[in-house]
NUDREN-496744 format. One record per atom (N, C-alpha, C, O, CB): residue in three letters; y, x, z; residue number from 1. Coordinates in nm, 2 decimals, padded with zeros to 4 digits. Glycine has a CB too. Example, Ala and Ser with C-alpha at 12.3 -4.5 7.8 and 13.67 -1.06 7.14 Angstrom:
(Ala, (-00.57, 01.32, 00.78), 1)
(Ala, (-00.45, 01.23, 00.78), 1)
(Ala, (-00.33, 01.32, 00.78), 1)
(Ala, (-00.33, 01.42, 00.85), 1)
(Ala, (-00.45, 01.13, 00.90), 1)
(Ser, (-00.22, 01.28, 00.71), 2)
(Ser, (-00.11, 01.37, 00.71), 2)
(Ser, (00.00, 01.29, 00.79), 2)
(Ser, (00.11, 01.34, 00.80), 2)
(Ser, (-00.06, 01.41, 00.57), 2)
END
This chain:
(Unk, (08.94, 12.35, 11.13), 1)
(Unk, (08.91, 12.35, 11.27), 1)
(Unk, (09.02, 12.34, 11.36), 1)
(Unk, (09.03, 12.24, 11.43), 1)
(Unk, (08.83, 12.47, 11.31), 1)
(Unk, (09.13, 12.42, 11.36), 2)
(Unk, (09.23, 12.38, 11.45), 2)
(Unk, (09.30, 12.24, 11.43), 2)
(Unk, (09.36, 12.18, 11.52), 2)
(Unk, (09.34, 12.49, 11.45), 2)
(Unk, (09.29, 12.19, 11.31), 3)
(Unk, (09.34, 12.06, 11.26), 3)
(Unk, (09.25, 11.96, 11.33), 3)
(Unk, (09.30, 11.86, 11.38), 3)
(Unk, (09.34, 12.05, 11.09), 3)
(Unk, (09.13, 11.98, 11.33), 4)
(Unk, (09.05, 11.86, 11.40), 4)
(Unk, (09.07, 11.86, 11.56), 4)
(Unk, (09.05, 11.77, 11.63), 4)
(Unk, (08.88, 11.89, 11.37), 4)
(Unk, (09.10, 11.98, 11.60), 5)
(Unk, (09.09, 12.00, 11.74), 5)
(Unk, (09.26, 11.93, 11.79), 5)
(Unk, (09.28, 11.88, 11.89), 5)
(Unk, (09.06, 12.19, 11.78), 5)
(Unk, (09.36, 11.95, 11.70), 6)
(Unk, (09.48, 11.89, 11.71), 6)
(Unk, (09.46, 11.73, 11.72), 6)
(Unk, (09.51, 11.66, 11.81), 6)
(Unk, (09.56, 11.93, 11.60), 6)
(Unk, (09.39, 11.68, 11.62), 7)
(Unk, (09.35, 11.54, 11.61), 7)
(Unk, (09.29, 11.48, 11.74), 7)
(Unk, (09.33, 11.37, 11.79), 7)
(Unk, (09.25, 11.52, 11.48), 7)
(Unk, (09.20, 11.55, 11.77), 8)
(Unk, (09.13, 11.51, 11.89), 8)
(Unk, (09.24, 11.53, 12.02), 8)
(Unk, (09.22, 11.44, 12.11), 8)
(Unk, (08.99, 11.60, 11.91), 8)
(Unk, (09.32, 11.60, 12.05), 9)
(Unk, (09.42, 11.60, 12.13), 9)
(Unk, (09.50, 11.48, 12.10), 9)
(Unk, (09.50, 11.39, 12.19), 9)
(Unk, (09.48, 11.72, 12.11), 9)
(Unk, (09.56, 11.46, 12.00), 10)
(Unk, (09.66, 11.35, 11.97), 10)
(Unk, (09.59, 11.22, 12.00), 10)
(Unk, (09.66, 11.12, 12.04), 10)
(Unk, (09.71, 11.35, 11.82), 10)
(Unk, (09.44, 11.21, 11.97), 11)
(Unk, (09.38, 11.08, 12.01), 11)
(Unk, (09.37, 11.08, 12.16), 11)
(Unk, (09.38, 10.97, 12.22), 11)
(Unk, (09.24, 11.06, 11.96), 11)
(Unk, (09.36, 11.18, 12.23), 12)
(Unk, (09.34, 11.16, 12.36), 12)
(Unk, (09.48, 11.15, 12.42), 12)
(Unk, (09.48, 11.09, 12.53), 12)
(Unk, (09.25, 11.27, 12.43), 12)
(Unk, (09.59, 11.19, 12.37), 13)
(Unk, (09.72, 11.16, 12.42), 13)
(Unk, (09.77, 11.04, 12.41), 13)
(Unk, (09.86, 11.00, 12.48), 13)
(Unk, (09.80, 11.24, 12.37), 13)
(Unk, (09.71, 10.95, 12.29), 14)
(Unk, (09.75, 10.84, 12.28), 14)
(Unk, (09.66, 10.75, 12.36), 14)
(Unk, (09.71, 10.63, 12.39), 14)
(Unk, (09.75, 10.81, 12.15), 14)
(Unk, (09.54, 10.78, 12.41), 15)
(Unk, (09.47, 10.71, 12.52), 15)
(Unk, (09.53, 10.74, 12.65), 15)
(Unk, (09.52, 10.66, 12.75), 15)
(Unk, (09.32, 10.75, 12.53), 15)
(Unk, (09.62, 10.87, 12.67), 16)
(Unk, (09.67, 10.89, 12.80), 16)
(Unk, (09.79, 10.81, 12.82), 16)
(Unk, (09.83, 10.77, 12.93), 16)
(Unk, (09.70, 11.03, 12.82), 16)
(Unk, (09.86, 10.78, 12.71), 17)
(Unk, (09.97, 10.69, 12.72), 17)
(Unk, (09.93, 10.56, 12.76), 17)
(Unk, (10.00, 10.49, 12.83), 17)
(Unk, (10.04, 10.68, 12.59), 17)
(Unk, (09.80, 10.51, 12.70), 18)
(Unk, (09.76, 10.37, 12.72), 18)
(Unk, (09.71, 10.35, 12.86), 18)
(Unk, (09.73, 10.25, 12.93), 18)
(Unk, (09.65, 10.34, 12.63), 18)
(Unk, (09.64, 10.46, 12.91), 19)
(Unk, (09.62, 10.45, 13.05), 19)
(Unk, (09.72, 10.45, 13.15), 19)
(Unk, (09.73, 10.36, 13.24), 19)
(Unk, (09.55, 10.54, 13.08), 19)
(Unk, (09.81, 10.55, 13.14), 20)
(Unk, (09.95, 10.53, 13.21), 20)
(Unk, (10.00, 10.40, 13.21), 20)
(Unk, (10.04, 10.35, 13.32), 20)
(Unk, (10.04, 10.62, 13.16), 20)
(Unk, (10.02, 10.34, 13.09), 21)
(Unk, (10.08, 10.21, 13.09), 21)
(Unk, (10.00, 10.10, 13.17), 21)
(Unk, (10.05, 10.02, 13.24), 21)
(Unk, (10.09, 10.16, 12.94), 21)
(Unk, (09.86, 10.11, 13.15), 22)
(Unk, (09.77, 10.02, 13.22), 22)
(Unk, (09.76, 10.04, 13.35), 22)
(Unk, (09.77, 09.94, 13.42), 22)
(Unk, (09.64, 10.02, 13.17), 22)
(Unk, (09.76, 10.15, 13.42), 23)
(Unk, (09.75, 10.19, 13.57), 23)
(Unk, (09.88, 10.18, 13.64), 23)
(Unk, (09.89, 10.13, 13.75), 23)
(Unk, (09.69, 10.34, 13.59), 23)
(Unk, (10.00, 10.21, 13.56), 24)
(Unk, (10.12, 10.23, 13.62), 24)
(Unk, (10.23, 10.16, 13.53), 24)
(Unk, (10.32, 10.23, 13.49), 24)
(Unk, (10.15, 10.37, 13.64), 24)
(Unk, (10.22, 10.03, 13.51), 25)
(Unk, (10.32, 09.96, 13.41), 25)
(Unk, (10.47, 10.00, 13.44), 25)
(Unk, (10.55, 10.02, 13.35), 25)
(Unk, (10.30, 09.80, 13.42), 25)
(Unk, (10.50, 09.99, 13.55), 26)
(Unk, (10.63, 10.00, 13.58), 26)
(Unk, (10.70, 10.15, 13.53), 26)
(Unk, (10.82, 10.17, 13.51), 26)
(Unk, (10.65, 09.96, 13.73), 26)
(Unk, (10.59, 10.25, 13.53), 27)
(Unk, (10.64, 10.39, 13.51), 27)
(Unk, (10.69, 10.41, 13.35), 27)
(Unk, (10.75, 10.50, 13.30), 27)
(Unk, (10.51, 10.50, 13.55), 27)
(Unk, (10.64, 10.31, 13.28), 28)
(Unk, (10.69, 10.32, 13.15), 28)
(Unk, (10.83, 10.31, 13.10), 28)
(Unk, (10.86, 10.36, 12.99), 28)
(Unk, (10.63, 10.23, 13.09), 28)
(Unk, (10.92, 10.26, 13.19), 29)
(Unk, (11.05, 10.26, 13.18), 29)
(Unk, (11.12, 10.38, 13.15), 29)
(Unk, (11.22, 10.39, 13.07), 29)
(Unk, (11.09, 10.22, 13.28), 29)
(Unk, (11.08, 10.49, 13.22), 30)
(Unk, (11.14, 10.61, 13.20), 30)
(Unk, (11.13, 10.67, 13.04), 30)
(Unk, (11.22, 10.73, 12.99), 30)
(Unk, (11.07, 10.70, 13.29), 30)
(Unk, (11.02, 10.64, 12.99), 31)
(Unk, (11.00, 10.69, 12.84), 31)
(Unk, (11.01, 10.58, 12.74), 31)
(Unk, (11.00, 10.60, 12.62), 31)
(Unk, (10.86, 10.75, 12.81), 31)
(Unk, (11.03, 10.47, 12.77), 32)
(Unk, (11.05, 10.36, 12.67), 32)
(Unk, (11.20, 10.27, 12.69), 32)
(Unk, (11.24, 10.19, 12.60), 32)
(Unk, (10.93, 10.26, 12.68), 32)
(Unk, (11.26, 10.30, 12.82), 33)
(Unk, (11.35, 10.22, 12.84), 33)
(Unk, (11.34, 10.08, 12.86), 33)
(Unk, (11.44, 10.01, 12.88), 33)
(Unk, (11.41, 10.23, 12.75), 33)
(Unk, (11.21, 10.01, 12.86), 34)
(Unk, (11.18, 09.88, 12.89), 34)
(Unk, (11.19, 09.87, 13.04), 34)
(Unk, (11.16, 09.96, 13.11), 34)
(Unk, (11.05, 09.83, 12.84), 34)
(Unk, (11.24, 09.76, 13.08), 35)
(Unk, (11.23, 09.72, 13.24), 35)
(Unk, (11.12, 09.60, 13.25), 35)
(Unk, (11.11, 09.51, 13.16), 35)
(Unk, (11.38, 09.67, 13.30), 35)
(Unk, (11.06, 09.61, 13.36), 36)
(Unk, (10.96, 09.53, 13.36), 36)
(Unk, (10.99, 09.41, 13.49), 36)
(Unk, (11.01, 09.44, 13.61), 36)
(Unk, (10.82, 09.62, 13.38), 36)
(Unk, (10.99, 09.29, 13.44), 37)
(Unk, (11.03, 09.18, 13.54), 37)
(Unk, (10.92, 09.10, 13.54), 37)
(Unk, (10.87, 09.05, 13.44), 37)
(Unk, (11.16, 09.09, 13.51), 37)
(Unk, (10.88, 09.08, 13.68), 38)
(Unk, (10.77, 08.98, 13.72), 38)
(Unk, (10.63, 09.01, 13.65), 38)
(Unk, (10.62, 09.09, 13.56), 38)
(Unk, (10.82, 08.84, 13.69), 38)
(Unk, (10.53, 08.92, 13.69), 39)
(Unk, (10.40, 08.94, 13.63), 39)
(Unk, (10.37, 08.94, 13.49), 39)
(Unk, (10.30, 09.03, 13.44), 39)
(Unk, (10.32, 08.84, 13.68), 39)
(Unk, (10.43, 08.84, 13.42), 40)
(Unk, (10.42, 08.83, 13.28), 40)
(Unk, (10.47, 08.96, 13.21), 40)
(Unk, (10.40, 09.00, 13.12), 40)
(Unk, (10.51, 08.71, 13.24), 40)
(Unk, (10.58, 09.02, 13.25), 41)
(Unk, (10.61, 09.16, 13.19), 41)
(Unk, (10.53, 09.26, 13.23), 41)
(Unk, (10.52, 09.36, 13.16), 41)
(Unk, (10.75, 09.20, 13.22), 41)
(Unk, (10.48, 09.24, 13.34), 42)
(Unk, (10.36, 09.36, 13.36), 42)
(Unk, (10.24, 09.36, 13.31), 42)
(Unk, (10.17, 09.46, 13.30), 42)
(Unk, (10.33, 09.36, 13.49), 42)
(Unk, (10.20, 09.23, 13.27), 43)
(Unk, (10.09, 09.21, 13.20), 43)
(Unk, (10.11, 09.23, 13.06), 43)
(Unk, (10.01, 09.27, 13.00), 43)
(Unk, (10.05, 09.08, 13.23), 43)
(Unk, (10.21, 09.22, 12.99), 44)
(Unk, (10.24, 09.23, 12.87), 44)
(Unk, (10.22, 09.41, 12.84), 44)
(Unk, (10.16, 09.46, 12.74), 44)
(Unk, (10.39, 09.17, 12.87), 44)
(Unk, (10.29, 09.48, 12.93), 45)
(Unk, (10.29, 09.63, 12.93), 45)
(Unk, (10.15, 09.68, 12.94), 45)
(Unk, (10.10, 09.77, 12.87), 45)
(Unk, (10.38, 09.69, 13.05), 45)
(Unk, (10.08, 09.62, 13.03), 46)
(Unk, (09.93, 09.66, 13.05), 46)
(Unk, (09.85, 09.64, 12.94), 46)
(Unk, (09.76, 09.72, 12.91), 46)
(Unk, (09.88, 09.59, 13.15), 46)
(Unk, (09.88, 09.50, 12.86), 47)
(Unk, (09.78, 09.45, 12.74), 47)
(Unk, (09.83, 09.54, 12.63), 47)
(Unk, (09.75, 09.61, 12.56), 47)
(Unk, (09.80, 09.27, 12.69), 47)
(Unk, (09.96, 09.55, 12.60), 48)
(Unk, (10.02, 09.60, 12.46), 48)
(Unk, (10.02, 09.76, 12.49), 48)
(Unk, (09.93, 09.82, 12.44), 48)
(Unk, (10.19, 09.52, 12.42), 48)
(Unk, (10.11, 09.82, 12.57), 49)
(Unk, (10.10, 09.94, 12.58), 49)
(Unk, (10.00, 10.03, 12.62), 49)
(Unk, (09.97, 10.14, 12.59), 49)
(Unk, (10.18, 09.96, 12.63), 49)
(Unk, (09.92, 09.94, 12.72), 50)
(Unk, (09.80, 09.98, 12.77), 50)
(Unk, (09.67, 09.97, 12.69), 50)
(Unk, (09.61, 10.07, 12.66), 50)
(Unk, (09.78, 09.92, 12.89), 50)
(Unk, (09.63, 09.84, 12.65), 51)
(Unk, (09.50, 09.83, 12.60), 51)
(Unk, (09.52, 09.87, 12.46), 51)
(Unk, (09.44, 09.93, 12.40), 51)
(Unk, (09.44, 09.68, 12.62), 51)
(Unk, (09.62, 09.83, 12.41), 52)
(Unk, (09.64, 09.86, 12.24), 52)
(Unk, (09.63, 10.01, 12.21), 52)
(Unk, (09.57, 10.05, 12.12), 52)
(Unk, (09.80, 09.80, 12.17), 52)
(Unk, (09.71, 10.09, 12.30), 53)
(Unk, (09.70, 10.23, 12.29), 53)
(Unk, (09.59, 10.29, 12.32), 53)
(Unk, (09.55, 10.39, 12.26), 53)
(Unk, (09.79, 10.29, 12.36), 53)
(Unk, (09.51, 10.24, 12.40), 54)
(Unk, (09.37, 10.29, 12.45), 54)
(Unk, (09.28, 10.27, 12.32), 54)
(Unk, (09.22, 10.37, 12.27), 54)
(Unk, (09.30, 10.19, 12.58), 54)
(Unk, (09.28, 10.14, 12.26), 55)
(Unk, (09.20, 10.12, 12.17), 55)
(Unk, (09.22, 10.20, 12.03), 55)
(Unk, (09.13, 10.24, 11.96), 55)
(Unk, (09.20, 09.98, 12.15), 55)
(Unk, (09.36, 10.23, 12.00), 56)
(Unk, (09.41, 10.31, 11.91), 56)
(Unk, (09.34, 10.45, 11.89), 56)
(Unk, (09.28, 10.49, 11.79), 56)
(Unk, (09.54, 10.33, 11.94), 56)
(Unk, (09.37, 10.50, 12.04), 57)
(Unk, (09.33, 10.65, 12.04), 57)
(Unk, (09.18, 10.66, 12.05), 57)
(Unk, (09.13, 10.76, 12.00), 57)
(Unk, (09.39, 10.73, 12.14), 57)
(Unk, (09.11, 10.57, 12.10), 58)
(Unk, (08.97, 10.56, 12.14), 58)
(Unk, (08.88, 10.55, 12.00), 58)
(Unk, (08.78, 10.62, 11.99), 58)
(Unk, (08.96, 10.42, 12.24), 58)
(Unk, (08.92, 10.46, 11.91), 59)
(Unk, (08.85, 10.43, 11.78), 59)
(Unk, (08.83, 10.56, 11.71), 59)
(Unk, (08.71, 10.58, 11.68), 59)
(Unk, (08.93, 10.32, 11.70), 59)
(Unk, (08.91, 10.65, 11.67), 60)
(Unk, (08.88, 10.77, 11.59), 60)
(Unk, (08.78, 10.85, 11.67), 60)
(Unk, (08.68, 10.89, 11.61), 60)
(Unk, (09.02, 10.86, 11.57), 60)
(Unk, (08.79, 10.88, 11.80), 61)
(Unk, (08.69, 10.93, 11.88), 61)
(Unk, (08.56, 10.89, 11.85), 61)
(Unk, (08.47, 10.96, 11.81), 61)
(Unk, (08.71, 10.92, 11.99), 61)
(Unk, (08.55, 10.74, 11.87), 62)
(Unk, (08.41, 10.69, 11.87), 62)
(Unk, (08.35, 10.70, 11.72), 62)
(Unk, (08.23, 10.72, 11.71), 62)
(Unk, (08.40, 10.54, 11.92), 62)
(Unk, (08.42, 10.68, 11.63), 63)
(Unk, (08.38, 10.65, 11.49), 63)
(Unk, (08.36, 10.81, 11.43), 63)
(Unk, (08.27, 10.83, 11.35), 63)
(Unk, (08.50, 10.55, 11.41), 63)
(Unk, (08.44, 10.88, 11.47), 64)
(Unk, (08.46, 11.04, 11.42), 64)
(Unk, (08.45, 11.04, 11.27), 64)
(Unk, (08.37, 11.12, 11.22), 64)
(Unk, (08.34, 11.14, 11.49), 64)
(Unk, (08.52, 10.96, 11.20), 65)
(Unk, (08.53, 10.96, 11.06), 65)
(Unk, (08.67, 11.01, 11.03), 65)
(Unk, (08.76, 10.97, 11.11), 65)
(Unk, (08.49, 10.82, 10.99), 65)
(Unk, (08.69, 11.10, 10.91), 66)
(Unk, (08.85, 11.11, 10.88), 66)
(Unk, (08.93, 10.99, 10.86), 66)
(Unk, (09.04, 10.99, 10.90), 66)
(Unk, (08.88, 11.18, 10.76), 66)
(Unk, (08.89, 10.89, 10.80), 67)
(Unk, (08.95, 10.74, 10.78), 67)
(Unk, (09.01, 10.69, 10.93), 67)
(Unk, (09.11, 10.63, 10.94), 67)
(Unk, (08.83, 10.62, 10.71), 67)
(Unk, (08.93, 10.72, 11.02), 68)
(Unk, (08.96, 10.65, 11.15), 68)
(Unk, (09.08, 10.74, 11.20), 68)
(Unk, (09.18, 10.68, 11.25), 68)
(Unk, (08.82, 10.65, 11.27), 68)
(Unk, (09.09, 10.87, 11.20), 69)
(Unk, (09.21, 10.95, 11.23), 69)
(Unk, (09.34, 10.93, 11.14), 69)
(Unk, (09.45, 10.93, 11.19), 69)
(Unk, (09.18, 11.08, 11.22), 69)
(Unk, (09.30, 10.90, 11.00), 70)
(Unk, (09.40, 10.86, 10.93), 70)
(Unk, (09.48, 10.72, 10.96), 70)
(Unk, (09.60, 10.69, 10.93), 70)
(Unk, (09.35, 10.87, 10.79), 70)
(Unk, (09.40, 10.64, 11.01), 71)
(Unk, (09.47, 10.51, 11.05), 71)
(Unk, (09.55, 10.52, 11.17), 71)
(Unk, (09.65, 10.45, 11.19), 71)
(Unk, (09.37, 10.40, 11.06), 71)
(Unk, (09.51, 10.60, 11.26), 72)
(Unk, (09.58, 10.63, 11.37), 72)
(Unk, (09.73, 10.71, 11.32), 72)
(Unk, (09.84, 10.68, 11.37), 72)
(Unk, (09.48, 10.73, 11.46), 72)
(Unk, (09.71, 10.79, 11.24), 73)
(Unk, (09.83, 10.88, 11.17), 73)
(Unk, (09.92, 10.76, 11.10), 73)
(Unk, (10.04, 10.76, 11.11), 73)
(Unk, (09.77, 11.01, 11.04), 73)
(Unk, (09.86, 10.67, 11.03), 74)
(Unk, (09.93, 10.58, 10.95), 74)
(Unk, (10.01, 10.50, 11.07), 74)
(Unk, (10.14, 10.50, 11.06), 74)
(Unk, (09.83, 10.48, 10.84), 74)
(Unk, (09.94, 10.44, 11.16), 75)
(Unk, (10.00, 10.37, 11.28), 75)
(Unk, (10.13, 10.45, 11.33), 75)
(Unk, (10.23, 10.39, 11.34), 75)
(Unk, (09.90, 10.36, 11.39), 75)
(Unk, (10.12, 10.58, 11.36), 76)
(Unk, (10.22, 10.65, 11.41), 76)
(Unk, (10.34, 10.68, 11.33), 76)
(Unk, (10.46, 10.70, 11.37), 76)
(Unk, (10.16, 10.76, 11.45), 76)
(Unk, (10.30, 10.68, 11.18), 77)
(Unk, (10.41, 10.70, 11.08), 77)
(Unk, (10.49, 10.55, 11.07), 77)
(Unk, (10.62, 10.54, 11.04), 77)
(Unk, (10.35, 10.75, 10.94), 77)
(Unk, (10.41, 10.44, 11.08), 78)
(Unk, (10.49, 10.31, 11.05), 78)
(Unk, (10.57, 10.28, 11.17), 78)
(Unk, (10.68, 10.22, 11.16), 78)
(Unk, (10.39, 10.19, 11.00), 78)
(Unk, (10.53, 10.32, 11.30), 79)
(Unk, (10.61, 10.33, 11.43), 79)
(Unk, (10.74, 10.39, 11.41), 79)
(Unk, (10.85, 10.34, 11.44), 79)
(Unk, (10.54, 10.40, 11.54), 79)
(Unk, (10.72, 10.52, 11.35), 80)
(Unk, (10.83, 10.60, 11.35), 80)
(Unk, (10.92, 10.56, 11.24), 80)
(Unk, (11.04, 10.59, 11.26), 80)
(Unk, (10.79, 10.72, 11.33), 80)
(Unk, (10.89, 10.48, 11.12), 81)
(Unk, (10.96, 10.45, 11.02), 81)
(Unk, (11.05, 10.32, 11.08), 81)
(Unk, (11.17, 10.30, 11.05), 81)
(Unk, (10.87, 10.42, 10.88), 81)
(Unk, (10.99, 10.24, 11.17), 82)
(Unk, (11.05, 10.12, 11.23), 82)
(Unk, (11.16, 10.18, 11.34), 82)
(Unk, (11.28, 10.13, 11.37), 82)
(Unk, (10.93, 10.03, 11.30), 82)
(Unk, (11.12, 10.27, 11.40), 83)
(Unk, (11.22, 10.35, 11.50), 83)
(Unk, (11.33, 10.42, 11.43), 83)
(Unk, (11.44, 10.42, 11.48), 83)
(Unk, (11.14, 10.48, 11.58), 83)
(Unk, (11.31, 10.47, 11.32), 84)
(Unk, (11.42, 10.53, 11.25), 84)
(Unk, (11.52, 10.44, 11.21), 84)
(Unk, (11.64, 10.47, 11.22), 84)
(Unk, (11.38, 10.60, 11.14), 84)
(Unk, (11.46, 10.32, 11.15), 85)
(Unk, (11.58, 10.23, 11.11), 85)
(Unk, (11.63, 10.16, 11.23), 85)
(Unk, (11.75, 10.15, 11.24), 85)
(Unk, (11.53, 10.12, 10.99), 85)
(Unk, (11.55, 10.11, 11.32), 86)
(Unk, (11.59, 10.06, 11.44), 86)
(Unk, (11.72, 10.13, 11.52), 86)
(Unk, (11.81, 10.07, 11.58), 86)
(Unk, (11.49, 10.07, 11.51), 86)
(Unk, (11.70, 10.27, 11.50), 87)
(Unk, (11.79, 10.35, 11.59), 87)
(Unk, (11.92, 10.36, 11.51), 87)
(Unk, (12.02, 10.39, 11.58), 87)
(Unk, (11.74, 10.50, 11.62), 87)
(Unk, (11.92, 10.34, 11.38), 88)
(Unk, (12.05, 10.32, 11.30), 88)
(Unk, (12.10, 10.20, 11.31), 88)
(Unk, (12.22, 10.19, 11.34), 88)
(Unk, (12.03, 10.35, 11.17), 88)
(Unk, (12.03, 10.08, 11.30), 89)
(Unk, (12.08, 09.94, 11.31), 89)
(Unk, (12.12, 09.90, 11.44), 89)
(Unk, (12.23, 09.84, 11.45), 89)
(Unk, (11.97, 09.83, 11.27), 89)
(Unk, (12.04, 09.94, 11.54), 90)
(Unk, (12.07, 09.91, 11.68), 90)
(Unk, (12.17, 10.01, 11.76), 90)
(Unk, (12.22, 10.00, 11.87), 90)
(Unk, (11.94, 09.91, 11.75), 90)
(Unk, (12.19, 10.10, 11.67), 91)
(Unk, (12.28, 10.21, 11.75), 91)
(Unk, (12.22, 10.28, 11.86), 91)
(Unk, (12.29, 10.32, 11.96), 91)
(Unk, (12.40, 10.16, 11.80), 91)
(Unk, (12.11, 10.30, 11.86), 92)
(Unk, (12.03, 10.37, 11.97), 92)
(Unk, (12.00, 10.51, 11.93), 92)
(Unk, (11.88, 10.54, 11.97), 92)
(Unk, (11.90, 10.30, 12.01), 92)
(Unk, (12.05, 10.61, 11.87), 93)
(Unk, (12.02, 10.74, 11.86), 93)
(Unk, (12.03, 10.82, 11.97), 93)
(Unk, (12.12, 10.91, 11.97), 93)
(Unk, (12.10, 10.79, 11.76), 93)
(Unk, (11.96, 10.80, 12.08), 94)
(Unk, (11.95, 10.88, 12.19), 94)
(Unk, (11.84, 10.97, 12.20), 94)
(Unk, (11.75, 10.96, 12.11), 94)
(Unk, (11.96, 10.79, 12.30), 94)
(Unk, (11.84, 11.06, 12.31), 95)
(Unk, (11.74, 11.16, 12.31), 95)
(Unk, (11.62, 11.10, 12.31), 95)
(Unk, (11.54, 11.15, 12.22), 95)
(Unk, (11.75, 11.25, 12.42), 95)
(Unk, (11.57, 11.00, 12.39), 96)
(Unk, (11.44, 10.97, 12.42), 96)
(Unk, (11.39, 10.90, 12.28), 96)
(Unk, (11.28, 10.91, 12.25), 96)
(Unk, (11.44, 10.86, 12.55), 96)
(Unk, (11.48, 10.84, 12.20), 97)
(Unk, (11.43, 10.79, 12.08), 97)
(Unk, (11.40, 10.91, 11.97), 97)
(Unk, (11.31, 10.90, 11.90), 97)
(Unk, (11.52, 10.69, 12.02), 97)
(Unk, (11.49, 11.00, 11.98), 98)
(Unk, (11.48, 11.12, 11.87), 98)
(Unk, (11.34, 11.19, 11.91), 98)
(Unk, (11.27, 11.24, 11.83), 98)
(Unk, (11.61, 11.24, 11.88), 98)
(Unk, (11.32, 11.21, 12.05), 99)
(Unk, (11.18, 11.29, 12.07), 99)
(Unk, (11.06, 11.19, 12.03), 99)
(Unk, (10.96, 11.24, 11.98), 99)
(Unk, (11.15, 11.34, 12.22), 99)
(Unk, (11.08, 11.07, 12.06), 100)
(Unk, (10.97, 10.98, 12.02), 100)
(Unk, (10.95, 10.97, 11.88), 100)
(Unk, (10.83, 10.96, 11.84), 100)
(Unk, (10.99, 10.85, 12.06), 100)
(Unk, (11.06, 10.97, 11.79), 101)
(Unk, (11.06, 10.99, 11.66), 101)
(Unk, (10.98, 11.12, 11.60), 101)
(Unk, (10.89, 11.11, 11.52), 101)
(Unk, (11.19, 10.99, 11.61), 101)
(Unk, (11.02, 11.22, 11.65), 102)
(Unk, (10.98, 11.36, 11.62), 102)
(Unk, (10.81, 11.34, 11.65), 102)
(Unk, (10.73, 11.38, 11.56), 102)
(Unk, (11.06, 11.47, 11.72), 102)
(Unk, (10.77, 11.30, 11.76), 103)
(Unk, (10.65, 11.30, 11.79), 103)
(Unk, (10.56, 11.22, 11.69), 103)
(Unk, (10.46, 11.27, 11.64), 103)
(Unk, (10.64, 11.24, 11.92), 103)
(Unk, (10.60, 11.09, 11.67), 104)
(Unk, (10.55, 11.00, 11.59), 104)
(Unk, (10.53, 11.06, 11.45), 104)
(Unk, (10.42, 11.04, 11.38), 104)
(Unk, (10.64, 10.88, 11.59), 104)
(Unk, (10.62, 11.13, 11.40), 105)
(Unk, (10.61, 11.20, 11.26), 105)
(Unk, (10.51, 11.31, 11.27), 105)
(Unk, (10.43, 11.31, 11.18), 105)
(Unk, (10.75, 11.26, 11.21), 105)
(Unk, (10.51, 11.39, 11.35), 106)
(Unk, (10.44, 11.50, 11.38), 106)
(Unk, (10.29, 11.43, 11.38), 106)
(Unk, (10.22, 11.45, 11.28), 106)
(Unk, (10.50, 11.58, 11.52), 106)
(Unk, (10.26, 11.37, 11.48), 107)
(Unk, (10.13, 11.30, 11.49), 107)
(Unk, (10.08, 11.23, 11.37), 107)
(Unk, (09.97, 11.23, 11.33), 107)
(Unk, (10.14, 11.21, 11.61), 107)
(Unk, (10.17, 11.15, 11.31), 108)
(Unk, (10.13, 11.09, 11.18), 108)
(Unk, (10.09, 11.18, 11.07), 108)
(Unk, (09.98, 11.17, 11.00), 108)
(Unk, (10.23, 11.00, 11.13), 108)
(Unk, (10.17, 11.28, 11.04), 109)
(Unk, (10.15, 11.39, 10.93), 109)
(Unk, (10.01, 11.45, 10.99), 109)
(Unk, (09.92, 11.44, 10.91), 109)
(Unk, (10.28, 11.51, 10.92), 109)
(Unk, (09.98, 11.51, 11.09), 110)
(Unk, (09.88, 11.57, 11.11), 110)
(Unk, (09.74, 11.49, 11.12), 110)
(Unk, (09.64, 11.54, 11.08), 110)
(Unk, (09.90, 11.63, 11.22), 110)
(Unk, (09.75, 11.34, 11.18), 111)
(Unk, (09.64, 11.28, 11.18), 111)
(Unk, (09.59, 11.23, 11.02), 111)
(Unk, (09.47, 11.22, 10.98), 111)
(Unk, (09.67, 11.17, 11.27), 111)
(Unk, (09.72, 11.21, 10.96), 112)
(Unk, (09.66, 11.18, 10.80), 112)
(Unk, (09.61, 11.31, 10.70), 112)
(Unk, (09.55, 11.30, 10.60), 112)
(Unk, (09.78, 11.09, 10.71), 112)
(Unk, (09.67, 11.42, 10.77), 113)
(Unk, (09.61, 11.54, 10.69), 113)
(Unk, (09.48, 11.55, 10.67), 113)
(Unk, (09.42, 11.64, 10.61), 113)
(Unk, (09.64, 11.66, 10.76), 113)
END
């Protein structure tokens, strides 16, 4: 029961991240380190961090099947894995990356469970 509630909250959090990126694309600089320059950059933030995250979070809620939540969890674990390698390779072990990595691993494990 609590696990299902957590999965719904995590899906909603994913949608929330997407909505923030869609509505206020310049605000993502604070939690991603990305700087937006010109219309093309803003469109990319809206489309990828906005639209893609909305779709990723919305799909499990619409389908309401364990496999859909697992797919979202798998996506978070892959992003976390890539982030972990990149943090070492790019020498970017900073607080915001560590926090993001922890969130991605926790979300991934709970959503797959």
